[in-house]
C-alpha positions in Angstrom: 12.5 30.1 21.8 10.8 30.9 18.6 9.8 34.7 17.7 6.2 35.3 19.2 4.7 37.5 16.1 1.4 38.3 17.9 3.2 39.8 20.9 6.0 41.5 19.1 3.1 43.5 17.2 1.4 44.5 20.4 4.8 45.3 22.2 5.1 49.4 23.4 6.9 51.2 25.4 5.1 54.6 26.8 5.8 57.6 27.7 9.3 56.8 29.1 11.1 60.3 30.1 14.6 61.2 29.0 16.1 64.3 30.2 19.7 65.7 29.4 21.6 68.8 29.4 24.3 70.7 27.7 26.5 68.9 29.4 25.4 65.8 27.4 25.0 68.0 24.2 28.9 68.8 24.4 30.1 65.8 25.6 28.1 64.2 22.3 29.5 66.4 20.3 33.8 66.3 21.2 32.5 62.3 20.9 32.0 62.7 17.2 35.0 64.8 16.9 33.3 68.4 17.4 36.1 70.6 18.4 39.0 68.6 17.2 40.2 72.2 16.5 40.1 74.4 19.4 40.1 77.6 17.3 38.2 76.2 15.0 34.6 79.3 15.2 32.5 76.8 13.4 32.5 73.9 15.5 32.7 75.6 19.2 29.4 76.5 19.3 29.1 72.5 19.0 31.2 72.0 22.3 31.2 75.8 24.2 28.2 77.2 25.5 29.0 80.9 25.3 28.6 81.0 21.5 24.9 80.0 21.1 25.4 76.2 21.6 24.3 74.2 19.1 22.9 70.3 19.3 24.6 67.7 16.5 20.9 66.1 14.6 22.6 62.7 15.2 22.4 63.3 19.3 18.8 62.8 18.9 19.6 58.4 18.7 20.9 58.5 22.4 18.6 60.6 24.1 15.9 58.6 24.2 17.2 54.7 24.3 13.9 52.7 25.9 15.7 49.2 25.5 12.9 48.3 23.6 15.3 45.6 22.0 15.7 43.7 24.8 12.3 43.0 25.5 11.7 41.5 22.1 13.2 37.8 23.2 15.6 37.7 20.6 19.0 36.6 20.8 21.0 39.7 22.2 24.2 37.8 21.4 23.2 37.9 18.1 21.7 40.6 17.2 23.0 43.0 14.4 22.2 47.2 14.0 21.9 47.2 10.3 20.2 51.0 9.7 19.1 53.6 11.5 16.9 56.9 10.3 16.1 59.6 12.0 13.2 62.3 11.2 13.8 65.5 12.8 10.6 67.8 13.4 12.6 70.8 14.8 15.2 71.9 15.9 17.2 69.5 18.4 17.3 71.4 21.4 20.7 72.1 23.5 18.6 70.5 26.6 15.3 69.3 28.2 12.8 66.6 29.5 11.5 64.1 26.6 9.0 61.7 26.7 9.1 58.4 24.2 7.1 56.1 22.7 8.9 52.9 20.9 7.0 49.9 19.3 8.3 47.2 16.8 7.1 49.2 13.0 7.6 45.4 11.5 9.2 41.9 11.7 10.3 40.0 8.6 11.2 36.2 8.6 14.5 35.2 6.6 14.5 31.7 7.4 15.9 29.7 9.9 19.7 30.1 8.6 19.6 34.1 7.9 17.2 35.6 11.0 14.6 37.8 11.2 14.4 41.7 10.6 13.2 43.8 13.1 12.2 47.7 12.8 12.3 49.6 15.8 10.3 52.9 15.8 10.9 55.5 18.9 9.1 58.6 18.3 9.8 61.5 21.1 8.4 64.5 22.5 9.0 67.5 24.4 7.7 67.1 28.0 7.4 70.8 28.2 4.9 71.8 25.6 3.9 68.2 24.3 5.4 69.0 20.7 7.2 66.6 18.8 10.8 66.4 18.8 12.4 63.4 16.7 11.3 60.4 15.3 13.8 56.9 14.2 14.1 53.8 13.1 16.6 50.9 13.8 16.6 47.9 11.4 17.8 45.1 13.5 19.0 41.3 12.3 18.3 39.1 14.9 20.2 36.5 13.2 19.3 33.8 15.7 15.1 34.2 15.6 14.8 33.7 11.9 12.2 30.7 10.7 9.2 31.5 13.1 6.5 31.2 10.0 6.4 35.7 9.8 6.0 37.7 6.3 9.3 37.7 4.3 11.0 41.0 3.6 14.0 42.7 4.6 12.7 46.5 5.2 13.0 49.6 4.0 14.6 50.0 0.7 18.6 50.9 0.7 18.5 54.6 -0.6 21.1 54.7 -3.9 24.1 56.9 -4.2 24.7 59.0 -7.6 26.7 57.7 -10.4 29.1 60.1 -10.1 32.5 61.3 -8.4 31.7 62.6 -4.8 31.1 66.4 -5.2 32.8 67.0 -1.1 35.3 64.6 0.7 35.9 65.2 4.4 38.8 63.0 5.8 38.9 62.9 9.5 40.9 60.9 11.8 39.5 59.2 15.2 41.8 59.2 18.5 42.6 55.8 19.3 40.7 56.3 23.3 37.1 57.4 20.6 35.4 54.2 21.2 36.0 54.9 25.4 34.2 58.5 24.8 31.7 57.5 22.5 30.1 54.9 25.4 29.8 58.1 27.4 27.1 58.7 25.6 25.6 55.6 27.1 26.3 52.3 25.1 28.7 50.6 27.4 28.5 47.5 25.5 32.4 46.2 26.4 32.7 44.7 23.0 33.7 49.0 22.7 36.3 49.2 25.2 37.4 45.8 26.9 40.3 43.9 24.5 38.8 40.5 26.0 35.5 40.9 24.6 36.0 42.0 21.5 38.1 39.4 21.1 35.5 36.4 22.4 32.9 38.4 19.9 36.0 38.0 16.6 37.3 41.3 16.4 41.6 41.5 17.1 40.5 45.0 19.8 37.2 46.6 20.2 35.6 48.4 17.6 34.3 52.3 17.3 30.6 51.6 17.9 28.5 52.0 14.5 26.1 55.1 16.3 29.9 57.3 16.7 30.4 56.4 13.0 27.1 58.2 12.2 27.3 61.0 13.9 30.6 61.4 12.3 29.6 61.7 8.8 26.5 64.2 10.5 29.5 66.3 11.7 31.2 66.3 7.9 27.5 67.2 6.2 26.9 70.2 8.8 31.0 71.3 8.2 30.7 71.0 4.1 27.4 71.4 3.6 25.2 73.5 6.0 28.0 74.8 7.4 27.5 74.3 11.1 23.7 75.2 10.8 22.2 71.9 12.9 18.6 73.3 11.7 19.2 72.4 8.5 19.1 69.1 9.0 15.9 67.5 8.4 16.5 63.4 8.1 19.8 61.7 8.3 19.5 57.6 7.2 22.4 55.5 6.9 23.5 51.7 6.4 26.4 49.8 8.6 28.5 47.9 6.3 31.4 47.3 7.8 33.4 47.6 11.7 35.9 50.9 12.0 38.7 50.6 14.3 39.4 53.2 16.7 42.1 55.2 15.1 40.7 54.4 11.7 41.1 57.9 9.2 37.3 57.8 7.6 36.5 59.6 4.5 33.2 60.7 4.3 32.1 60.8 0.7 28.8 63.1 -0.5 26.6 64.5 -2.9 24.1 66.8 -3.2 21.1 66.8 -5.8 18.7 69.7 -4.3 17.8 69.4 -0.8 19.2 65.5 -0.8 22.9 65.0 0.2 24.2 61.7 -0.4 26.7 60.2 2.0 28.7 57.0 2.6 31.9 56.5 4.8 34.9 54.1 3.7 38.5 53.1 5.6 40.9 54.0 2.6 43.8 52.4 4.7 41.8 49.2 4.4 39.6 50.0 1.6 36.3 49.4 3.3 33.1 51.3 3.7 31.7 51.2 6.6 28.4 53.7 6.5 26.5 53.2 2.8 23.2 54.2 1.3 23.3 57.6 3.4 20.5 59.9 2.9 20.6 63.5 4.5 17.8 66.1 3.8 18.7 69.7 4.0 16.6 72.2 4.5 17.6 75.8 2.9 19.8 78.4 4.1 17.5 81.2 6.4 
């Protein structure tokens, strides 16, 4: 079934309500590697409520999953998550209720052989005071839905990394059960849990969620650039470039230029870049 451009442009979800608490905040932090060393006092405030609990900023992308992609009519079996962009309008609360709106911000036709590109935007505000909390933009490649006669294009230009050696690197070894833990944040796709499902999709075994790698990259920036102060992160954007397998060692390379931190994630044991073109905007130390 061809994409109906007019219907996509009109598609909108309004005021969908979500609630989360300290448990979800600590679970997310654990699932992206916080607390691996339980004696590390810098990370303890992300996983322990007795130490002025903080939320990892990238948790925002799992808090307001409105399901708009399933209302677009695209062939969900041929969908790839290309990029994730997040803007935080203020520090993410560790608990609360949200009201979320989602829409199709743009759609591009790359042709019948290459598919369509959809930009799905979600904005969330606090249900308590109606103040904006965050906005995120997902770039989705619908490989089976091109050739519908829509506008050409491919979405926002990726951030270019500096042409020099990284200023900092962080190595993180993911656990074999990492995908089983991360899926408890809400994404229950069997691709990340069932070896039979992953083989049908062309993978030797279940792969880690791309957004888990995204969160692991945020952990590295928080630790190595922001001194574990979650309030310093204003935005966090990245492009997904290759799958990660639970158990992989992920190296995050970081470059700091003023208030912009560029980053990428690679798996050196397989010589592959798994997250690329990363850009984080940070606030100055308070």
